[in-house]
LUMBAPA-316256 format. One record per residue (C-alpha): x, y negated, z negated. Coordinates in steps of 0.1 Angstrom, whole numbers, plus 5000, padded with zeros to 4 digits. Example, Ala and Ser with C-alpha at 12.3 -4.5 7.8 and 13.67 -1.06 7.14 Angstrom:
BEGIN
PT   east   north     up
PT   5123    5045   4922
PT   5137    5011   4929
END
This chain:
BEGIN
PT   east   north     up
PT   7880    5531   7012
PT   7890    5496   6999
PT   7926    5501   6989
PT   7932    5464   6984
PT   7899    5455   6967
PT   7901    5420   6953
PT   7938    5417   6960
PT   7951    5383   6972
PT   7977    5385   7000
PT   7998    5359   7018
PT   8010    5371   7052
PT   8035    5349   7071
PT   8035    5348   7109
PT   8000    5362   7108
PT   7984    5341   7135
PT   7991    5367   7162
PT   8011    5398   7169
PT   8021    5422   7142
PT   8012    5398   7114
PT   7976    5395   7128
PT   7973    5433   7128
PT   7984    5433   7091
PT   7958    5406   7083
PT   7930    5425   7100
PT   7937    5458   7082
PT   7941    5440   7048
PT   7907    5424   7052
PT   7892    5458   7062
PT   7906    5472   7030
PT   7891    5445   7008
PT   7918    5419   7004
PT   7915    5382   7004
PT   7941    5370   7029
PT   7960    5338   7035
PT   7972    5336   7071
PT   8003    5315   7068
PT   8018    5304   7101
PT   8031    5274   7120
PT   8007    5282   7149
PT   7977    5262   7137
PT   7952    5268   7165
PT   7958    5306   7166
PT   7958    5309   7129
PT   7925    5289   7123
PT   7908    5310   7151
PT   7918    5343   7135
PT   7908    5331   7100
PT   7874    5321   7113
PT   7870    5355   7131
PT   7879    5375   7100
PT   7854    5357   7077
PT   7850    5342   7043
PT   7878    5361   7026
PT   7904    5346   7048
PT   7919    5311   7050
PT   7946    5296   7072
PT   7975    5276   7057
PT   8000    5259   7080
PT   8035    5270   7068
PT   8070    5263   7080
PT   8087    5293   7064
PT   8120    5275   7063
PT   8107    5247   7041
PT   8106    5252   7003
PT   8080    5225   6997
PT   8057    5240   7023
PT   8060    5273   7005
PT   8050    5258   6972
PT   8020    5242   6989
PT   8010    5274   7005
PT   8010    5293   6973
PT   7990    5266   6956
PT   7964    5267   6984
PT   7962    5305   6980
PT   7957    5302   6942
PT   7931    5275   6947
PT   7911    5296   6972
PT   7914    5331   6957
PT   7935    5331   6925
PT   7970    5345   6917
PT   7988    5363   6946
PT   7992    5401   6944
PT   8009    5407   6978
PT   8033    5388   6999
PT   8042    5400   7034
PT   8073    5382   7048
PT   8065    5389   7084
PT   8075    5357   7102
PT   8105    5360   7125
PT   8120    5353   7159
PT   8143    5372   7182
PT   8174    5361   7201
PT   8194    5379   7226
PT   8226    5360   7236
PT   8262    5372   7238
PT   8281    5360   7208
PT   8304    5338   7230
PT   8273    5320   7243
PT   8256    5316   7209
PT   8258    5281   7195
PT   8260    5272   7158
PT   8225    5257   7162
PT   8212    5289   7177
PT   8227    5309   7149
PT   8215    5287   7120
PT   8180    5287   7135
PT   8175    5324   7135
PT   8192    5328   7101
PT   8168    5302   7086
PT   8137    5317   7101
PT   8145    5354   7096
PT   8165    5353   7064
PT   8163    5321   7044
PT   8125    5321   7048
PT   8124    5355   7030
PT   8144    5341   7001
PT   8122    5311   6999
PT   8090    5332   7000
PT   8102    5355   6972
PT   8113    5326   6950
PT   8081    5307   6956
PT   8057    5336   6949
PT   8072    5347   6916
PT   8053    5323   6892
PT   8020    5334   6908
PT   8028    5371   6910
PT   8039    5371   6873
PT   8002    5366   6865
PT   7991    5399   6881
PT   7998    5434   6869
PT   8014    5450   6900
PT   8028    5425   6925
PT   8041    5438   6958
PT   8065    5420   6982
PT   8070    5435   7016
PT   8098    5422   7038
PT   8096    5430   7075
PT   8131    5437   7087
PT   8139    5458   7117
PT   8158    5489   7128
PT   8184    5463   7135
PT   8187    5460   7098
PT   8200    5495   7099
PT   8220    5497   7131
PT   8238    5472   7153
PT   8221    5450   7179
PT   8219    5414   7191
PT   8241    5389   7172
PT   8221    5367   7148
PT   8190    5389   7149
PT   8208    5419   7135
PT   8227    5398   7110
PT   8195    5383   7096
PT   8177    5417   7095
PT   8206    5433   7076
PT   8204    5404   7052
PT   8167    5410   7046
PT   8175    5446   7037
PT   8201    5435   7012
PT   8179    5407   6997
PT   8151    5433   6993
PT   8173    5455   6971
PT   8186    5426   6950
PT   8151    5411   6945
PT   8137    5446   6936
PT   8162    5449   6908
PT   8157    5414   6896
PT   8119    5415   6896
PT   8112    5450   6884
PT   8109    5436   6848
PT   8078    5417   6859
PT   8062    5448   6875
PT   8069    5433   6909
PT   8079    5457   6936
PT   8100    5447   6967
PT   8104    5469   6997
PT   8115    5465   7033
PT   8099    5478   7065
PT   8120    5485   7096
PT   8100    5487   7128
PT   8115    5499   7160
PT   8100    5489   7194
PT   8066    5475   7188
PT   8041    5463   7214
PT   8037    5427   7205
PT   8034    5395   7226
PT   8069    5384   7215
PT   8083    5416   7231
PT   8060    5426   7259
PT   8062    5396   7282
PT   8074    5391   7317
PT   8103    5412   7330
PT   8109    5425   7295
PT   8077    5446   7297
PT   8091    5469   7324
PT   8124    5472   7307
PT   8107    5482   7274
PT   8087    5509   7293
PT   8119    5523   7307
PT   8136    5522   7273
PT   8107    5540   7257
PT   8118    5572   7276
PT   8148    5573   7252
PT   8126    5572   7221
PT   8120    5607   7207
PT   8083    5601   7205
PT   8084    5588   7241
PT   8065    5556   7235
PT   8065    5522   7218
PT   8044    5517   7187
PT   8012    5498   7183
PT   8013    5470   7157
PT   7986    5488   7138
PT   8010    5517   7132
PT   8033    5493   7113
PT   8003    5478   7095
PT   7994    5512   7079
PT   8028    5514   7063
PT   8025    5477   7051
PT   7991    5486   7036
PT   8006    5516   7018
PT   8033    5493   7002
PT   8007    5467   6993
PT   7985    5492   6976
PT   7989    5512   6944
PT   7996    5543   6964
PT   8033    5531   6965
PT   8034    5522   6928
PT   8068    5539   6923
PT   8085    5526   6954
PT   8108    5495   6951
PT   8140    5485   6967
PT   8133    5511   6994
PT   8134    5511   7032
PT   8105    5523   7053
PT   8114    5531   7089
PT   8088    5531   7117
PT   8107    5538   7149
PT   8095    5570   7166
PT   8127    5587   7157
PT   8150    5562   7174
PT   8175    5559   7145
PT   8175    5596   7139
PT   8194    5603   7171
END
């Protein structure tokens, strides 16, 4: 079943981890995908692996000029963009008294400002398609408290999603946010953190962390016409963690 047949999608932070899982599933479902990432080697390798309906574009998500270039590359290769997945992001776990202004501005720029720039940059292209969909990857820390900087940025993505949904509905563009809990990605499952995460998983109602592909299935739903009446909404994928 090709739920994204002939759809054109840009996925940021797609060279590896959760973004790569989204790209794989989108291609399986018939989409033409632009892997947009700052990790050039990984991104090119994945694009080559996924075939002729995928290209890699180097993108610094905090740079507006880069965004305009990425959208232009997508249109040149495949045509107007139907789907944007704002997936790129970083984590930070420092006490507030040890967080520098530089630290704070960096995570806000990458996790929050990038989403604003992505939405703004994609509008002219998406106006050309009938049913555009923008999917912003937030976090359960966009719903509940957590690390300073990271939580702040993810709450902001949730708010921006709602504002953009209201603003862009007149163009038939839907905007939704996805709020993953603990996901098994390279960014999280490394070094000593791996054992700590395994221990923490005992406190999750479903007793495990999620696979990236489990998030991808919700992202696919939001990219497809199956979610045609959903906009400005939050989709939580956390194994019941925030239900406690």
